[in-house]
KOLKE-991567 format. One record per residue (C-alpha): residue number from 1; chain; residue in one letter; x, y negated, z. Coordinates in nm, 2 decimals, m for minus. Example, Ala and Ser with C-alpha at 12.3 -4.5 7.8 and 13.67 -1.06 7.14 Angstrom:
2
PT  i  ch  aa  east  north  up
PT  1  A  A  1.23  0.45  0.78
PT  2  A  S  1.37  0.11  0.71
// end
This chain:
160
PT  i  ch  aa  east  north  up
PT  1  A  M  0.00  0.00  0.00
PT  2  A  T  0.10  m0.36  m0.07
PT  3  A  V  0.03  m0.67  0.14
PT  4  A  I  m0.07  m0.98  m0.06
PT  5  A  N  m0.04  m1.36  0.02
PT  6  A  T  m0.28  m1.62  m0.06
PT  7  A  S  m0.12  m1.80  m0.35
PT  8  A  P  m0.03  m1.48  m0.54
PT  9  A  A  m0.39  m1.36  m0.49
PT  10  A  I  m0.53  m1.68  m0.64
PT  11  A  H  m0.29  m1.69  m0.93
PT  12  A  L  m0.31  m1.32  m1.02
PT  13  A  H  m0.70  m1.32  m1.00
PT  14  A  A  m0.69  m1.62  m1.25
PT  15  A  V  m0.46  m1.46  m1.52
PT  16  A  L  m0.50  m1.09  m1.50
PT  17  A  P  m0.76  m0.94  m1.73
PT  18  A  G  m1.02  m0.81  m1.46
PT  19  A  G  m0.87  m1.04  m1.20
PT  20  A  L  m0.75  m0.88  m0.89
PT  21  A  G  m0.97  m0.58  m0.95
PT  22  A  S  m0.70  m0.47  m1.20
PT  23  A  L  m0.42  m0.48  m0.94
PT  24  A  P  m0.50  m0.16  m0.76
PT  25  A  G  m0.46  0.03  m1.09
PT  26  A  L  m0.13  m0.13  m1.15
PT  27  A  I  0.03  m0.09  m0.81
PT  28  A  G  m0.21  0.09  m0.58
PT  29  A  E  m0.41  m0.04  m0.28
PT  30  A  I  m0.38  m0.40  m0.18
PT  31  A  I  m0.41  m0.53  0.18
PT  32  A  V  m0.54  m0.88  0.25
PT  33  A  P  m0.45  m0.98  0.61
PT  34  A  W  m0.72  m1.16  0.80
PT  35  A  E  m0.52  m1.49  0.80
PT  36  A  V  m0.49  m1.46  0.42
PT  37  A  G  m0.87  m1.40  0.40
PT  38  A  Q  m0.92  m1.71  0.60
PT  39  A  E  m0.70  m1.92  0.38
PT  40  A  L  m0.89  m1.79  0.06
PT  41  A  A  m1.22  m1.86  0.24
PT  42  A  A  m1.13  m2.20  0.34
PT  43  A  G  m1.04  m2.28  m0.03
PT  44  A  H  m1.36  m2.13  m0.18
PT  45  A  A  m1.49  m2.46  m0.28
PT  46  A  K  m1.19  m2.51  m0.52
PT  47  A  D  m1.15  m2.15  m0.61
PT  48  A  A  m1.38  m1.85  m0.63
PT  49  A  T  m1.11  m1.59  m0.56
PT  50  A  W  m1.24  m1.50  m0.21
PT  51  A  Q  m1.59  m1.47  m0.32
PT  52  A  E  m1.49  m1.25  m0.60
PT  53  A  I  m1.25  m1.01  m0.43
PT  54  A  R  m1.43  m0.92  m0.11
PT  55  A  S  m1.61  m0.63  m0.26
PT  56  A  L  m1.35  m0.50  m0.51
PT  57  A  S  m1.24  m0.14  m0.49
PT  58  A  G  m0.89  m0.08  m0.38
PT  59  A  I  m0.86  m0.42  m0.19
PT  60  A  L  m0.87  m0.37  0.18
PT  61  A  H  m0.95  m0.67  0.40
PT  62  A  R  m0.83  m0.67  0.75
PT  63  A  S  m1.09  m0.79  1.00
PT  64  A  K  m0.87  m0.92  1.29
PT  65  A  A  m0.58  m1.15  1.33
PT  66  A  V  m0.23  m0.99  1.36
PT  67  A  A  0.00  m1.07  1.65
PT  68  A  I  0.28  m1.25  1.47
PT  69  A  H  0.63  m1.25  1.61
PT  70  A  P  0.73  m1.61  1.71
PT  71  A  L  1.04  m1.59  1.49
PT  72  A  L  0.82  m1.55  1.18
PT  73  A  S  0.57  m1.80  1.28
PT  74  A  T  0.81  m2.08  1.33
PT  75  A  Q  0.99  m2.01  0.99
PT  76  A  I  0.71  m1.98  0.73
PT  77  A  D  0.34  m2.05  0.71
PT  78  A  L  0.08  m1.85  0.87
PT  79  A  G  m0.03  m1.65  0.57
PT  80  A  E  0.32  m1.55  0.47
PT  81  A  A  0.39  m1.45  0.83
PT  82  A  A  0.08  m1.25  0.85
PT  83  A  V  0.17  m1.07  0.53
PT  84  A  I  0.52  m0.96  0.66
PT  85  A  Q  0.39  m0.88  1.01
PT  86  A  T  0.11  m0.66  0.87
PT  87  A  A  0.35  m0.48  0.65
PT  88  A  L  0.59  m0.42  0.94
PT  89  A  D  0.31  m0.32  1.19
PT  90  A  E  0.14  m0.09  0.94
PT  91  A  A  0.46  0.05  0.80
PT  92  A  H  0.39  m0.06  0.45
PT  93  A  D  0.69  m0.12  0.24
PT  94  A  A  0.58  m0.37  m0.02
PT  95  A  V  0.46  m0.74  0.00
PT  96  A  I  0.36  m0.99  m0.27
PT  97  A  L  0.50  m1.33  m0.19
PT  98  A  D  0.59  m1.63  m0.40
PT  99  A  D  0.76  m1.86  m0.14
PT  100  A  L  1.14  m1.82  m0.15
PT  101  A  K  1.19  m1.85  0.21
PT  102  A  A  0.92  m1.58  0.29
PT  103  A  R  1.07  m1.36  0.03
PT  104  A  R  1.41  m1.39  0.18
PT  105  A  I  1.28  m1.30  0.53
PT  106  A  A  1.08  m1.01  0.39
PT  107  A  L  1.39  m0.87  0.22
PT  108  A  T  1.61  m0.92  0.52
PT  109  A  L  1.34  m0.71  0.71
PT  110  A  G  1.37  m0.43  0.47
PT  111  A  L  1.05  m0.49  0.27
PT  112  A  Q  1.03  m0.46  m0.11
PT  113  A  V  0.91  m0.79  m0.25
PT  114  A  T  0.75  m0.90  m0.57
PT  115  A  G  0.56  m1.21  m0.67
PT  116  A  T  0.32  m1.33  m0.93
PT  117  A  L  0.58  m1.33  m1.21
PT  118  A  G  0.71  m1.00  m1.12
PT  119  A  L  0.35  m0.85  m1.14
PT  120  A  L  0.28  m1.03  m1.47
PT  121  A  L  0.57  m0.86  m1.62
PT  122  A  Q  0.46  m0.51  m1.48
PT  123  A  A  0.11  m0.59  m1.63
PT  124  A  K  0.26  m0.67  m1.96
PT  125  A  Q  0.49  m0.35  m1.95
PT  126  A  T  0.18  m0.13  m1.89
PT  127  A  G  m0.03  m0.30  m2.15
PT  128  A  L  m0.27  m0.47  m1.91
PT  129  A  L  m0.16  m0.82  m1.99
PT  130  A  P  m0.10  m0.93  m2.36
PT  131  A  S  0.14  m1.22  m2.30
PT  132  A  V  0.34  m1.32  m2.00
PT  133  A  K  0.41  m1.66  m2.18
PT  134  A  A  0.03  m1.74  m2.21
PT  135  A  A  m0.03  m1.63  m1.84
PT  136  A  I  0.26  m1.87  m1.73
PT  137  A  T  0.10  m2.14  m1.94
PT  138  A  K  m0.24  m2.09  m1.77
PT  139  A  L  m0.09  m2.08  m1.42
PT  140  A  E  0.09  m2.40  m1.49
PT  141  A  K  m0.23  m2.57  m1.61
PT  142  A  H  m0.40  m2.45  m1.30
PT  143  A  G  m0.13  m2.62  m1.08
PT  144  A  M  0.12  m2.35  m1.01
PT  145  A  W  0.48  m2.49  m1.02
PT  146  A  I  0.72  m2.25  m1.18
PT  147  A  A  1.09  m2.34  m1.21
PT  148  A  P  1.15  m2.37  m1.60
PT  149  A  A  1.46  m2.13  m1.57
PT  150  A  L  1.24  m1.88  m1.39
PT  151  A  A  0.97  m1.91  m1.65
PT  152  A  A  1.21  m1.88  m1.93
PT  153  A  K  1.37  m1.57  m1.77
PT  154  A  A  1.03  m1.41  m1.72
PT  155  A  I  0.94  m1.47  m2.08
PT  156  A  K  1.27  m1.33  m2.20
PT  157  A  L  1.22  m1.02  m1.99
PT  158  A  A  0.88  m0.97  m2.14
PT  159  A  S  1.04  m0.99  m2.49
PT  160  A  E  0.84  m1.28  m2.59
// end
């Protein structure tokens, strides 16, 4: 199982054919920590991700807050800390995070880390996504900032 953070959930839901409903078929069951669910619910006026993913098969929503270690909660935001803590507490080895600092912490703690762009590449390799470049363009239009060098690297890796 893989634990997902707020931003990747919103971004992937916006660009994957079938939204987040296609993600379990790509990487297995997804866990949404309670804290991430709260962030998604708080933003429902701007984004329908939370309304749409609450009943999707293969996406499990935690109903209680996780006790986050103080070293995590003082270094990164609540959602990211909850993702890492949930993965550690429940012995899941993979997380989906985009924030660089959170990714570094997760890697230091022995977790496998991927992000929005990594999953777009995986979706392209399996035939789920027709174009990483088009997905990146759509994400940028929706407000996701992607370093130009990183976007170029992802497009090159996708052979586009």
